[in-house]
DOKOLFI-682916 format. One record per residue (C-alpha): x, y, z; residue in one letter; residue number from 1. Coordinates in pm, whole numbers, m for minus. Layout:
BEGIN
+--------+--------+--------+----+-----+
!      u !      v !      w ! aa !   i !
+--------+--------+--------+----+-----+
!      X !      Y !      Z !  A ! NUM !
...
+--------+--------+--------+----+-----+
END
This chain:
BEGIN
+--------+--------+--------+----+-----+
!      u !      v !      w ! aa !   i !
+--------+--------+--------+----+-----+
!   6104 !   5716 !   4520 !  X !   1 !
!   6110 !   6051 !   4338 !  X !   2 !
!   5922 !   6367 !   4417 !  X !   3 !
!   5674 !   6462 !   4145 !  X !   4 !
!   5658 !   6822 !   4039 !  X !   5 !
!   5300 !   6950 !   4016 !  X !   6 !
!   5220 !   7081 !   3669 !  X !   7 !
!   5117 !   7443 !   3626 !  X !   8 !
!   4740 !   7483 !   3660 !  X !   9 !
!   4553 !   7500 !   3332 !  X !  10 !
!   4229 !   7702 !   3314 !  X !  11 !
!   3941 !   7527 !   3140 !  X !  12 !
!   3689 !   7811 !   3179 !  X !  13 !
!   3581 !   7958 !   2842 !  X !  14 !
!   3706 !   8305 !   2762 !  X !  15 !
!   3467 !   8587 !   2663 !  X !  16 !
!   3582 !   8549 !   2304 !  X !  17 !
!   3495 !   8177 !   2308 !  X !  18 !
!   3153 !   8247 !   2462 !  X !  19 !
!   3080 !   8505 !   2192 !  X !  20 !
!   3185 !   8268 !   1912 !  X !  21 !
!   2958 !   7996 !   2049 !  X !  22 !
!   2655 !   8217 !   2105 !  X !  23 !
!   2673 !   8462 !   1817 !  X !  24 !
!   2502 !   8229 !   1569 !  X !  25 !
!   2201 !   8181 !   1797 !  X !  26 !
!   2186 !   8553 !   1879 !  X !  27 !
!   2197 !   8650 !   1512 !  X !  28 !
!   1923 !   8399 !   1428 !  X !  29 !
!   1708 !   8532 !   1714 !  X !  30 !
!   1764 !   8891 !   1599 !  X !  31 !
!   1662 !   8802 !   1243 !  X !  32 !
!   1349 !   8629 !   1375 !  X !  33 !
!   1250 !   8933 !   1583 !  X !  34 !
!   1308 !   9172 !   1291 !  X !  35 !
!   1107 !   8948 !   1058 !  X !  36 !
!    821 !   8925 !   1309 !  X !  37 !
!    807 !   9301 !   1360 !  X !  38 !
!    818 !   9363 !    984 !  X !  39 !
!    549 !   9102 !    920 !  X !  40 !
!    325 !   9252 !   1189 !  X !  41 !
!    377 !   9604 !   1053 !  X !  42 !
!    295 !   9500 !    697 !  X !  43 !
!    m21 !   9319 !    801 !  X !  44 !
!   m132 !   9567 !   1067 !  X !  45 !
!   m374 !   9733 !    826 !  X !  46 !
!   m553 !   9413 !    725 !  X !  47 !
!   m539 !   9176 !   1022 !  X !  48 !
!   m810 !   9287 !   1264 !  X !  49 !
!   m949 !   8959 !   1400 !  X !  50 !
!  m1242 !   8723 !   1360 !  X !  51 !
!  m1564 !   8859 !   1204 !  X !  52 !
!  m1396 !   9195 !   1145 !  X !  53 !
!  m1516 !   9359 !    821 !  X !  54 !
!  m1163 !   9500 !    772 !  X !  55 !
!   m989 !   9161 !    801 !  X !  56 !
!   m886 !   8956 !    497 !  X !  57 !
!   m794 !   8657 !    716 !  X !  58 !
!   m986 !   8330 !    666 !  X !  59 !
!  m1194 !   8402 !    978 !  X !  60 !
!  m1244 !   8768 !    891 !  X !  61 !
!  m1547 !   8914 !    710 !  X !  62 !
!  m1400 !   9163 !    466 !  X !  63 !
!  m1547 !   8979 !    167 !  X !  64 !
!  m1904 !   9013 !    301 !  X !  65 !
!  m1849 !   9382 !    380 !  X !  66 !
!  m1717 !   9453 !     31 !  X !  67 !
!  m2014 !   9278 !   m131 !  X !  68 !
!  m2251 !   9485 !     81 !  X !  69 !
!  m2075 !   9807 !    m17 !  X !  70 !
!  m2097 !   9706 !   m383 !  X !  71 !
!  m2475 !   9683 !   m342 !  X !  72 !
!  m2491 !  10034 !   m200 !  X !  73 !
!  m2508 !   9940 !    169 !  X !  74 !
!  m2301 !  10165 !    393 !  X !  75 !
!  m2095 !   9965 !    644 !  X !  76 !
!  m1980 !  10137 !    964 !  X !  77 !
!  m1760 !   9971 !   1227 !  X !  78 !
!  m1846 !  10042 !   1593 !  X !  79 !
!  m1623 !   9934 !   1880 !  X !  80 !
!  m1810 !  10090 !   2174 !  X !  81 !
!  m2164 !  10056 !   2298 !  X !  82 !
!  m2216 !  10431 !   2267 !  X !  83 !
!  m2134 !  10420 !   1895 !  X !  84 !
!  m2363 !  10121 !   1839 !  X !  85 !
!  m2668 !  10259 !   2021 !  X !  86 !
!  m2629 !  10606 !   1870 !  X !  87 !
!  m2625 !  10465 !   1518 !  X !  88 !
!  m2932 !  10242 !   1571 !  X !  89 !
!  m3239 !  10352 !   1375 !  X !  90 !
!  m3524 !  10235 !   1150 !  X !  91 !
!  m3299 !  10240 !    840 !  X !  92 !
!  m3012 !  10062 !   1013 !  X !  93 !
!  m2916 !   9699 !   1072 !  X !  94 !
!  m2703 !   9643 !   1381 !  X !  95 !
!  m2479 !   9334 !   1373 !  X !  96 !
!  m2348 !   9239 !   1720 !  X !  97 !
!  m2056 !   9002 !   1663 !  X !  98 !
!  m1977 !   8928 !   2030 !  X !  99 !
!  m2285 !   8967 !   2251 !  X ! 100 !
!  m2130 !   8738 !   2512 !  X ! 101 !
!  m1849 !   8990 !   2574 !  X ! 102 !
!  m2094 !   9253 !   2699 !  X ! 103 !
!  m2168 !   9295 !   3067 !  X ! 104 !
!  m2530 !   9247 !   3184 !  X ! 105 !
!  m2581 !   9624 !   3207 !  X ! 106 !
!  m2447 !   9671 !   2855 !  X ! 107 !
!  m2677 !   9399 !   2724 !  X ! 108 !
!  m2984 !   9558 !   2883 !  X ! 109 !
!  m2889 !   9901 !   2751 !  X ! 110 !
!  m2834 !   9761 !   2402 !  X ! 111 !
!  m3172 !   9586 !   2407 !  X ! 112 !
!  m3352 !   9904 !   2511 !  X ! 113 !
!  m3187 !  10099 !   2227 !  X ! 114 !
!  m3256 !   9841 !   1957 !  X ! 115 !
!  m3615 !   9776 !   2067 !  X ! 116 !
!  m3693 !  10146 !   2032 !  X ! 117 !
!  m3514 !  10185 !   1698 !  X ! 118 !
!  m3753 !   9964 !   1490 !  X ! 119 !
!  m3450 !   9853 !   1291 !  X ! 120 !
!  m3294 !   9509 !   1253 !  X ! 121 !
!  m3066 !   9363 !   1518 !  X ! 122 !
!  m2853 !   9058 !   1437 !  X ! 123 !
!  m2695 !   8866 !   1728 !  X ! 124 !
!  m2412 !   8622 !   1657 !  X ! 125 !
!  m2426 !   8310 !   1878 !  X ! 126 !
!  m2552 !   8468 !   2204 !  X ! 127 !
!  m2531 !   8230 !   2499 !  X ! 128 !
!  m2816 !   8163 !   2742 !  X ! 129 !
!  m2744 !   8467 !   2962 !  X ! 130 !
!  m2694 !   8705 !   2669 !  X ! 131 !
!  m3000 !   8576 !   2483 !  X ! 132 !
!  m3223 !   8620 !   2788 !  X ! 133 !
!  m3136 !   8992 !   2803 !  X ! 134 !
!  m3100 !   9081 !   2436 !  X ! 135 !
!  m3400 !   8873 !   2323 !  X ! 136 !
!  m3630 !   8807 !   2621 !  X ! 137 !
!  m3834 !   8490 !   2593 !  X ! 138 !
!  m3577 !   8299 !   2386 !  X ! 139 !
!  m3459 !   7963 !   2514 !  X ! 140 !
!  m3111 !   7843 !   2414 !  X ! 141 !
!  m3043 !   7483 !   2313 !  X ! 142 !
!  m2701 !   7308 !   2327 !  X ! 143 !
!  m2442 !   7352 !   2056 !  X ! 144 !
!  m2436 !   7132 !   1745 !  X ! 145 !
!  m2171 !   7102 !   1471 !  X ! 146 !
!  m2188 !   7351 !   1184 !  X ! 147 !
!  m2284 !   7190 !    853 !  X ! 148 !
!  m2472 !   7262 !    533 !  X ! 149 !
!  m2839 !   7275 !    636 !  X ! 150 !
!  m3155 !   7342 !    432 !  X ! 151 !
!  m3367 !   7640 !    546 !  X ! 152 !
!  m3687 !   7440 !    611 !  X ! 153 !
!  m3886 !   7760 !    664 !  X ! 154 !
!  m4086 !   8024 !    474 !  X ! 155 !
!  m3853 !   8315 !    554 !  X ! 156 !
!  m3783 !   8476 !    211 !  X ! 157 !
!  m3412 !   8538 !    270 !  X ! 158 !
!  m3352 !   8180 !    383 !  X ! 159 !
!  m3558 !   8026 !    103 !  X ! 160 !
!  m3374 !   8234 !   m155 !  X ! 161 !
!  m3032 !   8142 !    m14 !  X ! 162 !
!  m3108 !   7772 !     20 !  X ! 163 !
!  m2858 !   7544 !    193 !  X ! 164 !
!  m2606 !   7732 !    408 !  X ! 165 !
!  m2344 !   7659 !    674 !  X ! 166 !
!  m2552 !   7682 !    989 !  X ! 167 !
!  m2567 !   7509 !   1325 !  X ! 168 !
!  m2388 !   7598 !   1648 !  X ! 169 !
!  m2623 !   7720 !   1920 !  X ! 170 !
!  m2996 !   7671 !   1865 !  X ! 171 !
!  m3289 !   7877 !   1987 !  X ! 172 !
!  m3659 !   7838 !   2058 !  X ! 173 !
!  m3924 !   8105 !   2112 !  X ! 174 !
!  m4301 !   8125 !   2067 !  X ! 175 !
!  m4436 !   8315 !   1765 !  X ! 176 !
!  m4092 !   8330 !   1600 !  X ! 177 !
!  m3978 !   8235 !   1250 !  X ! 178 !
!  m3743 !   7936 !   1281 !  X ! 179 !
!  m3502 !   7830 !   1005 !  X ! 180 !
!  m3213 !   7591 !    950 !  X ! 181 !
!  m3305 !   7332 !   1214 !  X ! 182 !
!  m3034 !   7106 !   1352 !  X ! 183 !
!  m3150 !   6803 !   1553 !  X ! 184 !
!  m3497 !   6953 !   1570 !  X ! 185 !
!  m3407 !   7302 !   1694 !  X ! 186 !
!  m3348 !   7603 !   1464 !  X ! 187 !
!  m3010 !   7777 !   1441 !  X ! 188 !
!  m3165 !   8092 !   1287 !  X ! 189 !
!  m3450 !   8262 !   1470 !  X ! 190 !
!  m3634 !   8583 !   1368 !  X ! 191 !
!  m3831 !   8772 !   1635 !  X ! 192 !
!  m4072 !   9043 !   1523 !  X ! 193 !
!  m4048 !   9365 !   1724 !  X ! 194 !
!  m4286 !   9661 !   1715 !  X ! 195 !
!  m4325 !   9826 !   1376 !  X ! 196 !
!  m4088 !   9692 !   1113 !  X ! 197 !
!  m3817 !   9606 !   1362 !  X ! 198 !
!  m3695 !   9251 !   1418 !  X ! 199 !
!  m3420 !   9061 !   1599 !  X ! 200 !
!  m3227 !   8782 !   1426 !  X ! 201 !
!  m3040 !   8522 !   1633 !  X ! 202 !
!  m2771 !   8324 !   1450 !  X ! 203 !
!  m2627 !   8013 !   1610 !  X ! 204 !
!  m2294 !   8033 !   1427 !  X ! 205 !
!  m2090 !   8301 !   1247 !  X ! 206 !
!  m1926 !   8057 !   1002 !  X ! 207 !
!  m2128 !   8164 !    697 !  X ! 208 !
!  m1986 !   8519 !    733 !  X ! 209 !
!  m1621 !   8408 !    728 !  X ! 210 !
!  m1412 !   8487 !    421 !  X ! 211 !
!  m1317 !   8121 !    377 !  X ! 212 !
!  m1680 !   8007 !    360 !  X ! 213 !
!  m1860 !   8295 !    196 !  X ! 214 !
!  m1835 !   8144 !   m154 !  X ! 215 !
!  m1973 !   7807 !    m44 !  X ! 216 !
!  m2335 !   7695 !    m88 !  X ! 217 !
!  m2581 !   7979 !    m16 !  X ! 218 !
!  m2367 !   8158 !    245 !  X ! 219 !
!  m2311 !   8476 !     44 !  X ! 220 !
!  m2679 !   8507 !    m47 !  X ! 221 !
!  m2789 !   8459 !    313 !  X ! 222 !
!  m2531 !   8710 !    442 !  X ! 223 !
!  m2629 !   8977 !    188 !  X ! 224 !
!  m2999 !   8943 !    254 !  X ! 225 !
!  m2975 !   8937 !    633 !  X ! 226 !
!  m2720 !   9217 !    664 !  X ! 227 !
!  m2841 !   9423 !    367 !  X ! 228 !
!  m3208 !   9452 !    462 !  X ! 229 !
!  m3154 !   9819 !    558 !  X ! 230 !
!  m2958 !  10095 !    377 !  X ! 231 !
!  m2711 !  10122 !    665 !  X ! 232 !
!  m2525 !   9847 !    850 !  X ! 233 !
!  m2346 !   9904 !   1181 !  X ! 234 !
!  m2090 !   9629 !   1242 !  X ! 235 !
!  m2050 !   9625 !   1621 !  X ! 236 !
!  m1729 !   9464 !   1750 !  X ! 237 !
!  m1760 !   9464 !   2132 !  X ! 238 !
!  m1438 !   9550 !   2309 !  X ! 239 !
!  m1321 !   9458 !   2659 !  X ! 240 !
!  m1187 !   9813 !   2697 !  X ! 241 !
!  m1524 !   9978 !   2626 !  X ! 242 !
!  m1573 !  10259 !   2885 !  X ! 243 !
!  m1941 !  10160 !   2919 !  X ! 244 !
!  m1831 !   9837 !   3088 !  X ! 245 !
!  m1715 !  10042 !   3388 !  X ! 246 !
!  m1961 !  10202 !   3629 !  X ! 247 !
!  m1937 !  10560 !   3753 !  X ! 248 !
!  m1743 !  10462 !   4067 !  X ! 249 !
!  m1475 !  10287 !   3860 !  X ! 250 !
!  m1585 !   9931 !   3940 !  X ! 251 !
!  m1714 !   9679 !   3683 !  X ! 252 !
!  m2080 !   9719 !   3596 !  X ! 253 !
!  m2324 !   9513 !   3806 !  X ! 254 !
!  m2151 !   9193 !   3908 !  X ! 255 !
!  m1850 !   9266 !   3683 !  X ! 256 !
!  m1915 !   8980 !   3448 !  X ! 257 !
!  m1753 !   8732 !   3687 !  X ! 258 !
!  m2032 !   8513 !   3829 !  X ! 259 !
!  m2256 !   8262 !   3660 !  X ! 260 !
!  m2502 !   8530 !   3550 !  X ! 261 !
!  m2237 !   8703 !   3342 !  X ! 262 !
!  m2242 !   8663 !   2967 !  X ! 263 !
!  m1864 !   8648 !   2948 !  X ! 264 !
!  m1864 !   8285 !   3060 !  X ! 265 !
!  m1962 !   8184 !   2709 !  X ! 266 !
!  m1611 !   8260 !   2573 !  X ! 267 !
!  m1295 !   8077 !   2670 !  X ! 268 !
!   m964 !   8243 !   2744 !  X ! 269 !
!   m821 !   8136 !   2406 !  X ! 270 !
!  m1112 !   8304 !   2229 !  X ! 271 !
!   m998 !   8638 !   2373 !  X ! 272 !
!   m640 !   8604 !   2245 !  X ! 273 !
!   m581 !   8749 !   1897 !  X ! 274 !
!   m486 !   8482 !   1646 !  X ! 275 !
!   m162 !   8668 !   1564 !  X ! 276 !
!    m27 !   8613 !   1916 !  X ! 277 !
!   m100 !   8240 !   1900 !  X ! 278 !
!     75 !   8203 !   1564 !  X ! 279 !
!    366 !   8414 !   1688 !  X ! 280 !
!    407 !   8189 !   1992 !  X ! 281 !
!    404 !   7878 !   1772 !  X ! 282 !
!    668 !   8029 !   1543 !  X ! 283 !
!    892 !   8116 !   1839 !  X ! 284 !
!    851 !   7761 !   1976 !  X ! 285 !
!    947 !   7617 !   1636 !  X ! 286 !
!   1249 !   7847 !   1617 !  X ! 287 !
!   1356 !   7740 !   1967 !  X ! 288 !
!   1330 !   7370 !   1868 !  X ! 289 !
!   1534 !   7429 !   1552 !  X ! 290 !
!   1797 !   7617 !   1753 !  X ! 291 !
!   1814 !   7333 !   2005 !  X ! 292 !
!   1860 !   7078 !   1726 !  X ! 293 !
!   2126 !   7296 !   1568 !  X ! 294 !
!   2319 !   7331 !   1892 !  X ! 295 !
!   2282 !   6959 !   1975 !  X ! 296 !
!   2431 !   6848 !   1644 !  X ! 297 !
!   2645 !   6577 !   1811 !  X ! 298 !
!   2357 !   6336 !   1854 !  X ! 299 !
!   2535 !   6026 !   1719 !  X ! 300 !
!   2851 !   5839 !   1822 !  X ! 301 !
!   3183 !   6023 !   1808 !  X ! 302 !
!   3382 !   5977 !   1487 !  X ! 303 !
!   3762 !   5961 !   1494 !  X ! 304 !
!   3916 !   6219 !   1262 !  X ! 305 !
!   4267 !   6327 !   1188 !  X ! 306 !
!   4349 !   6663 !   1342 !  X ! 307 !
!   4426 !   6940 !   1094 !  X ! 308 !
!   4737 !   7035 !   1294 !  X ! 309 !
!   4987 !   6848 !   1511 !  X ! 310 !
!   4943 !   6881 !   1887 !  X ! 311 !
!   5221 !   6804 !   2132 !  X ! 312 !
!   5159 !   6513 !   2363 !  X ! 313 !
!   5218 !   6733 !   2667 !  X ! 314 !
!   4942 !   6972 !   2558 !  X ! 315 !
!   4702 !   6682 !   2504 !  X ! 316 !
!   4789 !   6540 !   2847 !  X ! 317 !
!   4740 !   6879 !   3012 !  X ! 318 !
!   4407 !   6924 !   2838 !  X ! 319 !
!   4279 !   6585 !   2948 !  X ! 320 !
!   4408 !   6640 !   3300 !  X ! 321 !
!   4228 !   6974 !   3311 !  X ! 322 !
!   3900 !   6809 !   3209 !  X ! 323 !
!   3942 !   6537 !   3472 !  X ! 324 !
!   4019 !   6798 !   3736 !  X ! 325 !
!   3720 !   7014 !   3642 !  X ! 326 !
!   3490 !   6710 !   3661 !  X ! 327 !
!   3657 !   6590 !   3985 !  X ! 328 !
!   3706 !   6253 !   3809 !  X ! 329 !
!   3990 !   6104 !   4015 !  X ! 330 !
!   3866 !   5753 !   3937 !  X ! 331 !
!   3901 !   5805 !   3560 !  X ! 332 !
!   4239 !   5975 !   3602 !  X ! 333 !
!   4371 !   5694 !   3823 !  X ! 334 !
!   4245 !   5425 !   3587 !  X ! 335 !
!   4407 !   5603 !   3294 !  X ! 336 !
!   4741 !   5611 !   3476 !  X ! 337 !
!   4718 !   5244 !   3582 !  X ! 338 !
!   4610 !   5122 !   3236 !  X ! 339 !
!   4898 !   5298 !   3062 !  X ! 340 !
!   5145 !   5170 !   3323 !  X ! 341 !
!   5021 !   4810 !   3298 !  X ! 342 !
!   5064 !   4823 !   2920 !  X ! 343 !
!   5426 !   4944 !   2946 !  X ! 344 !
!   5519 !   4707 !   3232 !  X ! 345 !
!   5368 !   4405 !   3055 !  X ! 346 !
!   5591 !   4473 !   2756 !  X ! 347 !
!   5896 !   4489 !   2989 !  X ! 348 !
!   5822 !   4163 !   3176 !  X ! 349 !
!   5723 !   3965 !   2867 !  X ! 350 !
!   5348 !   3946 !   2923 !  X ! 351 !
!   5136 !   3952 !   2604 !  X ! 352 !
!   4948 !   4279 !   2546 !  X ! 353 !
!   4614 !   4102 !   2563 !  X ! 354 !
!   4698 !   3981 !   2916 !  X ! 355 !
!   4835 !   4315 !   3039 !  X ! 356 !
!   4517 !   4399 !   3227 !  X ! 357 !
!   4464 !   4055 !   3381 !  X ! 358 !
!   4585 !   4060 !   3740 !  X ! 359 !
!   4641 !   3683 !   3765 !  X ! 360 !
!   4891 !   3695 !   3477 !  X ! 361 !
!   5057 !   4036 !   3520 !  X ! 362 !
!   5115 !   4045 !   3898 !  X ! 363 !
!   5328 !   3724 !   3925 !  X ! 364 !
!   5550 !   3840 !   3639 !  X ! 365 !
!   5601 !   4183 !   3797 !  X ! 366 !
!   5669 !   4035 !   4143 !  X ! 367 !
!   5951 !   3826 !   3997 !  X ! 368 !
!   6126 !   4143 !   3869 !  X ! 369 !
!   6089 !   4372 !   4170 !  X ! 370 !
!   6182 !   4386 !   4535 !  X ! 371 !
!   5947 !   4674 !   4625 !  X ! 372 !
!   5741 !   4642 !   4938 !  X ! 373 !
!   5435 !   4805 !   4782 !  X ! 374 !
!   5118 !   4604 !   4734 !  X ! 375 !
!   5131 !   4552 !   4357 !  X ! 376 !
!   4765 !   4451 !   4342 !  X ! 377 !
!   4654 !   4777 !   4507 !  X ! 378 !
!   4902 !   4978 !   4304 !  X ! 379 !
!   4804 !   4845 !   3961 !  X ! 380 !
!   4444 !   4729 !   4015 !  X ! 381 !
!   4332 !   4909 !   4333 !  X ! 382 !
!   4042 !   5143 !   4405 !  X ! 383 !
!   4022 !   5508 !   4310 !  X ! 384 !
!   4218 !   5757 !   4527 !  X ! 385 !
!   4021 !   5936 !   4794 !  X ! 386 !
!   4162 !   6285 !   4721 !  X ! 387 !
!   4403 !   6472 !   4496 !  X ! 388 !
!   4699 !   6407 !   4726 !  X ! 389 !
!   4639 !   6033 !   4706 !  X ! 390 !
!   4620 !   6060 !   4326 !  X ! 391 !
!   4957 !   6238 !   4311 !  X ! 392 !
!   5108 !   5974 !   4546 !  X ! 393 !
!   4969 !   5697 !   4324 !  X ! 394 !
!   5134 !   5852 !   4018 !  X ! 395 !
!   5470 !   5871 !   4202 !  X ! 396 !
!   5455 !   5503 !   4310 !  X ! 397 !
!   5358 !   5388 !   3960 !  X ! 398 !
!   5647 !   5588 !   3814 !  X ! 399 !
!   5888 !   5435 !   4066 !  X ! 400 !
!   5761 !   5084 !   3990 !  X ! 401 !
!   5818 !   5129 !   3617 !  X ! 402 !
!   6173 !   5249 !   3672 !  X ! 403 !
!   6248 !   4950 !   3895 !  X ! 404 !
!   6111 !   4702 !   3642 !  X ! 405 !
!   6301 !   4872 !   3359 !  X ! 406 !
!   6636 !   4858 !   3543 !  X ! 407 !
!   6601 !   4510 !   3687 !  X ! 408 !
+--------+--------+--------+----+-----+
END
């Protein structure tokens, strides 16, 4: 028996340079994506304001309707707080409330008091049951229906002149009110006469005001006549940060818009997220998937290729040994040693290569050439070593066996 000399330990941990080379491509791609997103947001910051915004050129925006109104001599003013909206209300003003469900109950009551005394026109976009009961007392809300091209089916001049338009959504009923564009028997446009020349218009859906639908059917005509009935139009975009939503003691007004009486329950969480954030999240998810596919490019079977340079056998052996050691794969290491030894011994004892790994053929031939007391079956076909010391001892015994067979 000979004493085996332990090879010098080989580190398999990646160096900082290797980590940088592997990750720099992904980091550069991520940096480019961030720069592109910031640039895109900065370029579009002046035009992308959200749904029903008269400054937005997005498909769901309403810039086209606002520009047509301005071309007809109607002044369009954007209000983002309740104070701005109520101050601007007057007999020569139409007040368009794009999100009545975002207002707290106290805000809704205050808005109704201001518009009822103004004798102007108030237009409410899709108010839910709670909002409609405060902004238009006496109105009963019916369930939602799909938006589609509907005929006016009423004598209201603006509706008759516009003809078929994209209406539907929520539907409303009220006594002594003008009802137009019925869907399943209930109107989706309701006009309530107030004192003097004032009136309140309830619209079940905002779709006919969107840029992408304004040029379809009679949508543009209906929008211009409803919103342009007065010389001035106040386009009220309720905001969740409106100071009027907070009471004097710093707590939310009334019940804070949290219980079942609150109008905010008509909007889902996704409705409150700007569309730009949703699209940005989808783009980042797509970029992450592409990066994962790029990094996982070895999805198929390994292909044998010739190395561009020659590598010494000792370096290859050390590299494989390092991988086995890092993975604690003594079973694979032992089997690799035994398989190579069986192949060499079979050639020495005259056993065909195809029978080198068959114990019933190889062991009798080896026994006839050796006088060793080791259990050849355990040595050449035994179980995996229990620890590293046993693996080293196995390698020594296999080496000794080969030398004995070679010299016999």
